[in-house]
Residue frames as qw, qx, qy, qz and C-alpha x, y, z in Angstrom:
[[0.878, 0.257, 0.016, -0.404, 73.00, -9.59, 119.35],
 [0.729, 0.462, -0.502, 0.053, 76.31, -11.23, 118.53],
 [0.750, -0.572, 0.333, -0.005, 78.32, -13.68, 120.55],
 [0.634, 0.673, -0.378, 0.035, 81.76, -13.96, 119.02],
 [0.428, -0.646, 0.613, -0.154, 83.56, -15.64, 121.91],
 [0.582, -0.232, 0.777, 0.056, 85.59, -18.79, 121.27],
 [0.749, 0.559, 0.356, -0.016, 85.08, -18.67, 117.52],
 [0.512, -0.129, 0.401, 0.749, 87.49, -18.24, 114.64],
 [0.291, 0.840, 0.415, -0.194, 85.53, -15.16, 113.55],
 [0.462, 0.139, 0.315, 0.817, 86.70, -13.22, 110.49],
 [0.061, 0.790, 0.328, -0.515, 85.89, -9.51, 110.53],
 [0.473, 0.455, 0.417, 0.629, 85.63, -7.21, 107.52],
 [0.154, -0.668, -0.186, 0.704, 86.37, -3.47, 107.79],
 [0.426, 0.620, 0.476, 0.455, 84.94, -1.36, 104.95],
 [0.363, -0.325, -0.114, 0.866, 86.48, 2.09, 104.75],
 [0.222, 0.818, 0.268, -0.459, 85.31, 5.55, 103.79],
 [0.359, -0.210, 0.541, 0.731, 85.92, 7.19, 100.42],
 [0.471, 0.504, 0.037, -0.723, 82.65, 8.39, 98.81],
 [0.805, 0.443, -0.173, -0.353, 82.47, 6.99, 95.24],
 [0.258, 0.520, -0.812, 0.065, 85.75, 5.12, 95.74],
 [0.452, -0.172, 0.748, -0.455, 83.79, 2.99, 98.21],
 [0.837, 0.293, -0.051, -0.458, 81.91, 1.32, 95.36],
 [0.438, 0.469, -0.767, 0.018, 85.01, -0.88, 95.11],
 [0.390, -0.225, 0.756, -0.475, 83.78, -2.56, 98.31],
 [0.834, 0.236, 0.144, -0.478, 81.09, -4.22, 96.21],
 [0.681, 0.500, -0.531, -0.067, 83.75, -5.96, 94.13],
 [0.007, -0.399, 0.827, -0.396, 85.38, -7.20, 97.34],
 [0.630, -0.003, 0.535, -0.563, 82.04, -8.63, 98.48],
 [0.810, 0.387, -0.249, -0.364, 81.54, -10.36, 95.11],
 [0.504, 0.431, -0.737, 0.131, 84.75, -12.35, 95.60],
 [0.210, -0.255, 0.764, -0.555, 84.14, -13.10, 99.29],
 [0.768, 0.126, 0.268, -0.567, 80.72, -14.49, 98.38],
 [0.788, 0.420, -0.401, -0.207, 82.05, -16.63, 95.52],
 [0.392, 0.401, -0.767, 0.312, 84.83, -17.98, 97.72],
 [0.723, -0.513, -0.424, -0.187, 82.40, -18.57, 100.60],
 [0.336, 0.256, -0.530, 0.735, 84.62, -16.71, 103.06],
 [0.433, -0.624, -0.650, 0.013, 82.73, -16.85, 106.40],
 [0.090, 0.408, -0.196, 0.887, 82.59, -13.22, 107.49],
 [0.381, -0.455, -0.765, 0.250, 81.25, -13.08, 111.05],
 [0.156, -0.818, -0.320, 0.451, 81.14, -9.33, 111.65],
 [0.456, 0.528, 0.269, 0.664, 81.46, -6.19, 109.52],
 [0.215, -0.693, -0.228, 0.649, 82.39, -2.61, 110.38],
 [0.430, 0.558, 0.416, 0.575, 82.01, 0.43, 108.17],
 [0.172, -0.577, -0.153, 0.784, 82.67, 4.14, 108.03],
 [0.243, 0.493, -0.210, -0.809, 80.89, 6.58, 105.70],
 [0.675, 0.307, -0.428, -0.517, 80.22, 4.82, 102.34],
 [0.323, 0.192, -0.918, 0.125, 81.62, 1.68, 103.98],
 [0.278, 0.086, 0.693, -0.660, 78.91, 1.96, 106.64],
 [0.657, 0.310, -0.018, -0.687, 76.17, 2.01, 104.00],
 [0.635, 0.315, -0.660, -0.248, 77.54, -1.01, 102.15],
 [0.103, 0.144, -0.904, 0.390, 78.13, -2.86, 105.43],
 [0.458, 0.160, 0.502, -0.716, 74.51, -2.23, 106.45],
 [0.704, 0.341, -0.262, -0.566, 73.19, -3.35, 103.05],
 [0.509, 0.268, -0.818, -0.007, 75.23, -6.55, 103.19],
 [0.068, -0.114, 0.802, -0.582, 74.28, -7.03, 106.83],
 [0.607, 0.165, 0.323, -0.708, 70.54, -7.05, 106.12],
 [0.706, 0.117, 0.698, -0.002, 71.05, -9.82, 103.62],
 [0.574, 0.774, -0.062, -0.262, 71.47, -8.06, 100.28],
 [0.874, 0.039, 0.264, 0.407, 73.94, -9.83, 98.01],
 [0.329, -0.428, 0.295, 0.789, 76.83, -8.06, 96.32],
 [0.178, 0.300, 0.694, 0.630, 74.91, -8.32, 93.05],
 [0.119, -0.805, -0.578, -0.069, 71.87, -6.64, 94.60],
 [0.337, -0.743, -0.062, 0.575, 74.01, -3.89, 96.12],
 [0.313, -0.139, 0.500, 0.795, 75.61, -3.30, 92.73],
 [0.075, 0.559, 0.703, 0.433, 72.16, -3.03, 91.11],
 [0.217, -0.873, -0.378, 0.219, 71.10, -0.40, 93.64],
 [0.381, -0.564, 0.197, 0.706, 74.34, 1.50, 93.01],
 [0.340, 0.238, 0.630, 0.656, 73.61, 1.47, 89.29],
 [0.026, 0.849, 0.528, 0.019, 70.73, 3.86, 90.00],
 [0.244, -0.861, 0.038, 0.445, 73.35, 6.56, 90.61],
 [0.630, 0.084, 0.458, 0.622, 75.03, 6.11, 87.22],
 [0.205, 0.733, 0.365, 0.536, 73.10, 9.05, 85.84],
 [0.292, 0.071, -0.313, 0.901, 74.43, 12.31, 87.24],
 [0.375, -0.425, -0.211, -0.797, 70.88, 13.65, 87.30],
 [0.758, -0.429, -0.482, -0.096, 69.98, 11.00, 89.88],
 [0.585, -0.149, -0.395, 0.692, 72.87, 12.13, 92.06],
 [0.021, 0.268, -0.008, 0.963, 71.82, 15.77, 91.72],
 [0.551, -0.504, -0.411, -0.523, 68.38, 14.82, 93.01],
 [0.719, -0.394, -0.486, 0.303, 69.98, 13.86, 96.31],
 [0.378, 0.035, -0.200, 0.903, 71.34, 17.38, 96.81],
 [0.181, -0.848, -0.466, -0.178, 69.15, 19.74, 98.84],
 [0.395, 0.300, -0.219, 0.840, 71.10, 22.93, 99.30],
 [0.394, -0.804, -0.438, 0.081, 70.45, 24.98, 102.43],
 [0.010, -0.943, 0.189, -0.272, 71.72, 28.20, 103.97],
 [0.787, 0.204, -0.472, 0.341, 75.30, 27.18, 104.80],
 [0.428, -0.793, 0.258, -0.349, 75.51, 27.69, 108.54],
 [0.577, -0.484, 0.655, -0.049, 76.89, 24.26, 109.44],
 [0.492, 0.020, 0.806, 0.329, 76.71, 22.51, 106.06],
 [0.212, 0.261, -0.365, -0.868, 75.69, 23.27, 102.48],
 [0.476, -0.139, -0.740, -0.455, 73.28, 20.32, 102.23],
 [0.604, -0.365, 0.254, -0.661, 70.33, 19.68, 104.53],
 [0.011, -0.249, 0.967, -0.058, 70.52, 15.93, 103.90],
 [0.638, 0.159, 0.460, -0.597, 66.76, 15.26, 103.83],
 [0.760, 0.451, -0.271, -0.381, 66.84, 13.90, 100.27],
 [0.326, 0.427, -0.836, 0.107, 69.78, 11.64, 101.08],
 [0.323, -0.102, 0.789, -0.513, 67.91, 10.31, 104.09],
 [0.763, 0.299, 0.170, -0.547, 64.87, 9.53, 101.92],
 [0.636, 0.494, -0.566, -0.178, 67.13, 7.66, 99.51],
 [0.075, 0.326, -0.888, 0.316, 68.64, 5.64, 102.36],
 [0.575, 0.037, 0.547, -0.608, 65.14, 4.82, 103.59],
 [0.797, 0.363, -0.208, -0.435, 64.30, 3.21, 100.23],
 [0.540, 0.396, -0.737, 0.090, 67.19, 0.82, 100.85],
 [0.193, 0.143, -0.826, 0.509, 67.15, 0.21, 104.60],
 [0.479, -0.559, -0.554, -0.389, 63.52, 0.98, 105.47],
 [0.464, -0.712, 0.217, -0.480, 62.94, 0.94, 109.23],
 [0.893, -0.029, -0.416, 0.172, 65.16, -2.05, 109.91],
 [0.428, -0.839, 0.302, -0.147, 67.14, -2.05, 113.14],
 [0.103, 0.591, -0.797, 0.065, 70.41, -3.69, 114.13],
 [0.590, -0.095, 0.731, -0.329, 68.33, -6.57, 115.49],
 [0.808, 0.478, 0.165, -0.302, 67.26, -7.37, 111.92],
 [0.219, 0.731, -0.612, -0.210, 70.81, -7.96, 110.70],
 [0.980, 0.111, -0.159, -0.042, 71.92, -11.31, 109.31],
 [0.726, 0.149, -0.291, 0.606, 75.55, -10.39, 110.10],
 [0.394, -0.774, -0.249, 0.429, 76.56, -8.14, 113.04],
 [0.438, 0.631, 0.121, 0.629, 77.55, -4.65, 111.88],
 [0.405, -0.624, -0.226, 0.629, 79.37, -1.84, 113.67],
 [0.346, 0.782, 0.272, 0.441, 78.81, 1.59, 112.16],
 [0.540, -0.258, -0.182, 0.780, 81.40, 4.25, 112.94],
 [0.069, 0.910, 0.244, 0.329, 80.58, 7.91, 113.54],
 [0.501, 0.075, -0.307, 0.805, 82.59, 10.77, 115.00],
 [0.267, -0.868, -0.406, 0.103, 81.50, 13.19, 117.72],
 [0.411, 0.591, -0.065, 0.691, 83.11, 16.53, 116.91],
 [0.366, -0.813, 0.029, -0.452, 81.97, 18.16, 120.16],
 [0.747, -0.589, 0.297, -0.081, 83.70, 15.59, 122.37],
 [0.298, 0.663, -0.674, -0.129, 86.31, 14.38, 119.86],
 [0.547, -0.190, 0.781, -0.235, 85.20, 10.80, 120.27],
 [0.361, 0.145, -0.792, -0.470, 84.89, 7.85, 117.89],
 [0.615, -0.009, 0.524, -0.589, 81.60, 6.04, 118.41],
 [0.135, 0.041, -0.930, -0.340, 80.62, 2.57, 117.19],
 [0.612, 0.019, 0.173, -0.771, 76.84, 2.30, 116.78],
 [0.198, 0.043, -0.964, -0.174, 75.26, -1.15, 117.01],
 [0.076, 0.461, 0.806, -0.362, 71.77, -0.39, 118.29],
 [0.264, 0.594, 0.189, -0.736, 68.68, 1.39, 116.97],
 [0.710, 0.642, 0.236, -0.167, 67.62, 2.06, 113.38],
 [0.717, 0.017, 0.372, 0.589, 70.16, 1.30, 110.68],
 [0.307, 0.788, 0.313, 0.431, 68.95, 4.31, 108.68],
 [0.281, -0.958, 0.026, -0.057, 69.85, 6.72, 111.48],
 [0.709, -0.505, 0.334, 0.361, 73.25, 5.17, 112.07],
 [0.657, 0.272, 0.425, 0.560, 74.23, 5.11, 108.39],
 [0.170, 0.899, 0.226, 0.334, 73.06, 8.68, 107.83],
 [0.439, -0.877, 0.155, 0.119, 75.22, 9.86, 110.74],
 [0.737, -0.291, 0.423, 0.440, 78.23, 8.01, 109.34],
 [0.537, 0.416, 0.444, 0.584, 77.94, 9.61, 105.88],
 [0.039, -0.970, -0.238, 0.031, 77.40, 13.18, 107.17],
 [0.667, 0.230, -0.014, 0.708, 80.55, 14.69, 105.68],
 [0.268, -0.722, -0.268, 0.578, 81.44, 17.81, 107.70],
 [0.072, -0.427, 0.274, 0.858, 81.09, 21.03, 105.73],
 [0.199, -0.066, -0.729, -0.652, 78.84, 19.33, 103.18],
 [0.483, -0.509, -0.661, -0.265, 76.06, 17.87, 105.32],
 [0.360, -0.668, 0.213, -0.616, 74.74, 19.49, 108.44],
 [0.204, 0.194, -0.892, 0.354, 76.00, 17.61, 111.52],
 [0.588, -0.489, -0.579, -0.281, 73.51, 15.74, 113.67],
 [0.073, -0.437, 0.490, -0.751, 73.07, 17.39, 117.07],
 [0.768, -0.394, -0.402, -0.306, 71.88, 15.15, 119.89],
 [0.804, -0.569, -0.147, 0.095, 72.47, 14.95, 123.64],
 [0.345, -0.854, 0.293, 0.256, 75.48, 17.25, 123.62],
 [0.644, -0.115, 0.597, 0.465, 77.06, 15.50, 120.66],
 [0.403, 0.716, -0.197, -0.535, 77.84, 16.81, 117.18],
 [0.761, -0.015, 0.636, 0.132, 77.84, 13.70, 115.01],
 [0.420, 0.717, -0.341, -0.439, 79.58, 13.65, 111.61],
 [0.794, 0.435, -0.413, -0.104, 81.17, 11.27, 109.09],
 [0.876, -0.446, 0.179, 0.038, 82.79, 8.30, 110.81],
 [0.842, 0.345, -0.014, 0.415, 85.77, 8.41, 108.47],
 [0.008, -0.946, 0.179, -0.271, 87.20, 11.54, 110.07],
 [0.263, -0.691, 0.639, -0.214, 89.23, 9.67, 112.69],
 [0.569, -0.144, 0.808, -0.051, 88.54, 6.01, 111.86],
 [0.505, 0.476, -0.339, -0.636, 88.37, 5.69, 108.07],
 [0.678, 0.130, -0.702, -0.176, 88.99, 1.91, 108.09],
 [0.568, -0.547, 0.324, -0.523, 87.54, 0.66, 111.40],
 [0.650, 0.209, -0.725, 0.086, 89.73, -2.32, 112.27],
 [0.028, 0.254, -0.715, 0.650, 90.05, -1.86, 116.05],
 [0.623, -0.091, 0.243, -0.738, 86.32, -2.14, 116.69],
 [0.846, 0.135, -0.432, -0.280, 86.29, -5.60, 115.08],
 [0.502, 0.203, -0.744, 0.392, 89.02, -6.97, 117.35],
 [0.195, -0.175, 0.531, -0.806, 87.33, -5.38, 120.37],
 [0.740, 0.008, 0.015, -0.672, 84.09, -7.08, 119.34],
 [0.795, -0.190, 0.560, -0.132, 85.69, -10.51, 119.26],
 [0.792, 0.584, -0.163, -0.074, 86.96, -10.96, 115.70],
 [0.804, -0.396, 0.318, 0.309, 90.07, -13.14, 115.63],
 [0.487, -0.010, 0.486, 0.726, 91.16, -12.19, 112.10],
 [0.233, 0.787, 0.252, -0.512, 90.38, -9.09, 110.04],
 [0.505, 0.363, 0.471, 0.626, 90.28, -8.12, 106.37],
 [0.053, -0.706, -0.168, 0.686, 90.67, -4.35, 105.96],
 [0.489, 0.544, 0.504, 0.459, 89.64, -2.48, 102.80],
 [0.165, -0.653, -0.030, 0.738, 91.12, 0.97, 102.22],
 [0.532, 0.616, 0.507, 0.282, 89.65, 2.53, 99.07],
 [0.043, -0.956, 0.002, 0.290, 91.25, 5.96, 99.58],
 [0.722, 0.616, -0.106, 0.295, 93.80, 6.98, 96.94],
 [0.680, -0.573, 0.084, 0.450, 97.40, 7.11, 98.10],
 [0.104, -0.743, 0.338, 0.568, 100.43, 8.98, 96.71],
 [0.305, -0.088, 0.817, 0.482, 100.93, 6.42, 93.92],
 [0.272, 0.618, 0.734, 0.072, 97.29, 6.72, 92.84],
 [0.052, 0.899, 0.132, -0.414, 97.44, 10.52, 92.88],
 [0.202, -0.529, 0.568, 0.597, 100.57, 10.43, 90.71],
 [0.301, 0.200, 0.860, 0.360, 98.87, 8.07, 88.23],
 [0.201, 0.798, 0.554, -0.127, 95.83, 10.32, 88.08],
 [0.048, -0.835, 0.131, 0.532, 97.96, 13.43, 87.48],
 [0.254, -0.270, 0.739, 0.562, 99.78, 11.65, 84.64],
 [0.276, 0.478, 0.814, 0.184, 96.43, 10.67, 83.12],
 [0.103, 0.885, 0.310, -0.333, 95.24, 14.28, 83.32],
 [0.144, -0.645, 0.425, 0.618, 98.38, 15.45, 81.53],
 [0.263, 0.054, 0.848, 0.457, 97.74, 12.95, 78.73],
 [0.201, 0.714, 0.668, -0.058, 94.14, 14.15, 78.51],
 [0.007, -0.852, -0.005, 0.523, 95.35, 17.76, 78.22],
 [0.210, -0.360, 0.670, 0.614, 97.64, 16.72, 75.35],
 [0.255, 0.385, 0.850, 0.253, 94.70, 15.10, 73.57],
 [0.119, 0.854, 0.409, -0.299, 92.68, 18.31, 73.94],
 [0.097, -0.708, 0.322, 0.621, 95.53, 20.33, 72.40],
 [0.252, -0.054, 0.825, 0.503, 95.67, 17.93, 69.46],
 [0.218, 0.648, 0.729, 0.023, 91.93, 18.36, 68.92],
 [0.030, 0.882, 0.134, -0.451, 92.30, 22.15, 68.96],
 [0.137, -0.549, 0.553, 0.611, 95.05, 21.89, 66.34],
 [0.046, 0.137, -0.858, -0.493, 93.65, 19.20, 64.07],
 [0.219, 0.372, 0.870, -0.238, 90.04, 18.47, 65.04],
 [0.060, 0.569, 0.616, 0.542, 86.84, 19.47, 63.34],
 [0.140, -0.453, 0.053, -0.879, 84.95, 22.63, 64.25],
 [0.743, -0.475, -0.262, -0.392, 82.45, 20.65, 66.33],
 [0.832, -0.181, -0.378, 0.364, 85.25, 18.89, 68.23],
 [0.349, 0.252, -0.240, 0.870, 87.00, 22.20, 68.91],
 [0.399, -0.515, -0.072, -0.755, 83.79, 23.79, 70.22],
 [0.848, -0.386, -0.350, -0.097, 83.31, 20.78, 72.50],
 [0.692, -0.026, -0.354, 0.629, 86.83, 21.19, 73.94],
 [0.065, 0.379, -0.115, 0.916, 86.37, 24.95, 74.48],
 [0.608, -0.511, -0.180, -0.581, 83.06, 24.37, 76.28],
 [0.863, -0.269, -0.390, 0.174, 84.57, 21.61, 78.42],
 [0.519, 0.107, -0.303, 0.792, 87.45, 23.86, 79.43],
 [0.186, -0.491, -0.031, -0.851, 85.08, 26.75, 80.14],
 [0.746, -0.504, -0.199, -0.388, 82.90, 24.75, 82.54],
 [0.830, -0.120, -0.375, 0.395, 85.94, 23.04, 84.08],
 [0.308, 0.305, -0.244, 0.868, 87.42, 26.44, 84.87],
 [0.419, -0.504, -0.041, -0.754, 84.18, 27.56, 86.52],
 [0.847, -0.391, -0.078, -0.352, 83.44, 24.43, 88.55],
 [0.923, -0.087, -0.200, 0.316, 86.91, 23.05, 89.28],
 [0.259, -0.145, -0.914, 0.276, 87.83, 22.99, 92.05],
 [0.449, -0.574, -0.283, -0.624, 84.40, 23.25, 93.66],
 [0.422, -0.573, 0.449, -0.541, 83.59, 23.13, 97.35],
 [0.975, -0.107, 0.081, -0.175, 82.92, 19.37, 97.18],
 [0.797, 0.419, -0.293, 0.322, 86.35, 18.75, 95.63],
 [0.090, 0.660, -0.456, 0.590, 88.11, 20.93, 98.20],
 [0.653, -0.455, 0.372, -0.478, 86.43, 19.32, 101.22],
 [0.995, 0.022, 0.048, -0.090, 86.71, 15.74, 99.98],
 [0.705, 0.506, -0.336, 0.367, 90.32, 16.06, 98.83],
 [0.089, -0.655, 0.483, -0.573, 91.37, 17.69, 102.09],
 [0.790, -0.342, 0.322, -0.394, 89.65, 15.01, 104.17],
 [0.986, 0.165, -0.035, -0.001, 90.91, 12.10, 102.14],
 [0.457, 0.642, -0.472, 0.396, 94.52, 13.29, 102.26],
 [0.312, -0.520, 0.580, -0.544, 94.32, 13.11, 106.06],
 [0.880, -0.111, 0.245, -0.390, 92.23, 9.94, 106.19],
 [0.829, 0.410, -0.381, 0.008, 94.56, 7.96, 103.94],
 [0.235, 0.519, -0.688, 0.449, 97.41, 8.12, 106.47],
 [0.535, -0.268, 0.546, -0.586, 95.13, 7.11, 109.34],
 [0.918, 0.171, -0.018, -0.357, 93.64, 4.32, 107.23],
 [0.668, 0.468, -0.564, 0.131, 97.05, 2.85, 106.43],
 [0.097, -0.426, 0.726, -0.532, 97.90, 2.68, 110.14],
 [0.751, -0.050, 0.380, -0.538, 94.68, 0.78, 110.80],
 [0.871, 0.362, -0.250, -0.218, 95.30, -1.55, 107.87],
 [0.303, 0.537, -0.745, 0.254, 98.68, -2.55, 109.35],
 [0.425, -0.240, 0.697, -0.526, 96.77, -4.16, 112.23],
 [0.858, 0.210, 0.074, -0.464, 94.67, -6.33, 109.91],
 [0.729, -0.160, 0.642, 0.177, 95.59, -9.84, 108.78],
 [0.483, 0.337, 0.580, 0.563, 94.84, -8.96, 105.15],
 [0.039, 0.667, 0.112, -0.736, 94.83, -5.42, 103.79],
 [0.492, 0.496, 0.595, 0.397, 93.22, -4.57, 100.45],
 [0.069, -0.582, 0.013, 0.810, 93.70, -1.28, 98.59],
 [0.423, 0.452, 0.688, 0.378, 91.39, -1.25, 95.55],
 [0.022, 0.711, 0.092, -0.697, 91.64, 2.21, 93.98],
 [0.577, 0.624, 0.426, 0.310, 90.59, 3.38, 90.52],
 [0.473, -0.327, 0.011, 0.818, 93.37, 5.92, 90.00],
 [0.105, 0.154, 0.382, 0.905, 91.80, 7.90, 87.17],
 [0.286, -0.674, -0.617, -0.287, 88.53, 8.49, 89.09],
 [0.041, -0.390, 0.333, -0.857, 87.44, 11.02, 91.69],
 [0.034, 0.139, 0.841, -0.522, 85.42, 10.71, 94.88],
 [0.464, 0.374, 0.270, -0.756, 82.29, 12.03, 93.10],
 [0.362, 0.288, -0.694, -0.552, 82.38, 9.61, 90.14],
 [0.572, 0.017, 0.695, -0.434, 79.42, 7.52, 91.34],
 [0.763, 0.472, -0.052, -0.440, 78.55, 6.78, 87.71],
 [0.407, 0.539, -0.735, -0.066, 81.66, 4.58, 87.30],
 [0.810, -0.313, 0.331, -0.369, 80.04, 1.68, 89.15],
 [0.973, 0.221, -0.055, 0.022, 81.30, -1.12, 86.90],
 [0.508, 0.627, -0.422, 0.412, 84.87, 0.19, 86.93],
 [0.310, -0.598, 0.524, -0.522, 84.97, 0.53, 90.72],
 [0.911, -0.158, 0.246, -0.289, 83.47, -2.93, 91.21],
 [0.882, 0.393, -0.207, 0.156, 85.98, -4.49, 88.82],
 [0.209, 0.674, -0.515, 0.487, 88.83, -2.82, 90.69],
 [0.591, -0.460, 0.462, -0.475, 87.55, -4.28, 93.96],
 [0.985, 0.070, 0.087, -0.128, 87.31, -7.76, 92.48],
 [0.712, 0.548, -0.335, 0.284, 90.79, -7.65, 90.96],
 [0.034, -0.655, 0.553, -0.514, 92.42, -6.46, 94.17],
 [0.767, -0.317, 0.392, -0.396, 90.66, -9.13, 96.25],
 [0.970, 0.241, -0.040, -0.006, 91.68, -11.88, 93.82],
 [0.434, 0.668, -0.485, 0.361, 95.31, -10.72, 94.09],
 [0.160, -0.457, 0.682, -0.548, 95.14, -11.53, 97.81],
 [0.827, -0.153, -0.226, -0.492, 92.79, -14.52, 97.63],
 [0.724, 0.080, -0.645, 0.233, 95.33, -17.06, 98.93],
 [0.124, 0.176, -0.569, 0.794, 95.86, -15.02, 102.11],
 [0.554, -0.166, 0.079, -0.812, 92.11, -14.58, 102.49],
 [0.843, -0.050, -0.471, -0.254, 91.43, -18.31, 102.07],
 [0.524, 0.152, -0.694, 0.470, 94.07, -19.05, 104.72],
 [0.252, -0.313, 0.369, -0.838, 92.05, -17.06, 107.28],
 [0.804, -0.193, -0.231, -0.513, 89.47, -19.86, 107.33],
 [0.806, 0.020, -0.562, 0.182, 91.94, -22.29, 108.88]]
């Protein structure tokens, strides 16, 4: 549907990162305000969903409003449909219904901006860029985190999360005709991990102070928090996501080196399952984009 030849097309690569990907919305807020003419968007995992939403014409504000629905943890739990864990612990049917409420039956032909959605074929070890068919199907394939969601089996392929081998899909934009690229890597790096660990240590000190000096109610609250933390941390989601993101971060940084502008908006004291921290993630995305706004504006010339 797109013809990007002989144009000064700016591409935007939105990376994977589960809840960290909500920072993409903040990036979009600034790009819209600055009227940066994005001609094509690529996305992997959560980046694929946000790319598709933006591509069908939803504004950053509208995408943020939809994301606000996940602020309540109960709403997130409703998306989890556990199944007998042969190839994944979640069947994914509820997630697909949720995606349908956003994307409906729109196809790539309905897009206002061309979008490339990245998936990975485990069976053939191949990165695939989808740009045809129903958006719902493509996005669902790209968010199918291996080990958590059952992979999609079709025509000899085993399709899973596109972030596995292409967490920030820059190459596909250049191959599609983009002349300049903005890459957004929302995955936490070593510095972010260090900051988070320091924050956790400070939190542990605060808990100790409560146990020494707090009221009975406050002490009970701390004991209960520690009890449930010990039971549920780390859980299988934490183990899978942390393992994947440690690998993906290095790959993402290599891809970002190829881009004209690389953004790294990360909320250090958050985790990949903190979907309720919408405002904080969005603010982080806005602040990081504004730090690089002069470079981004220069891409228009």
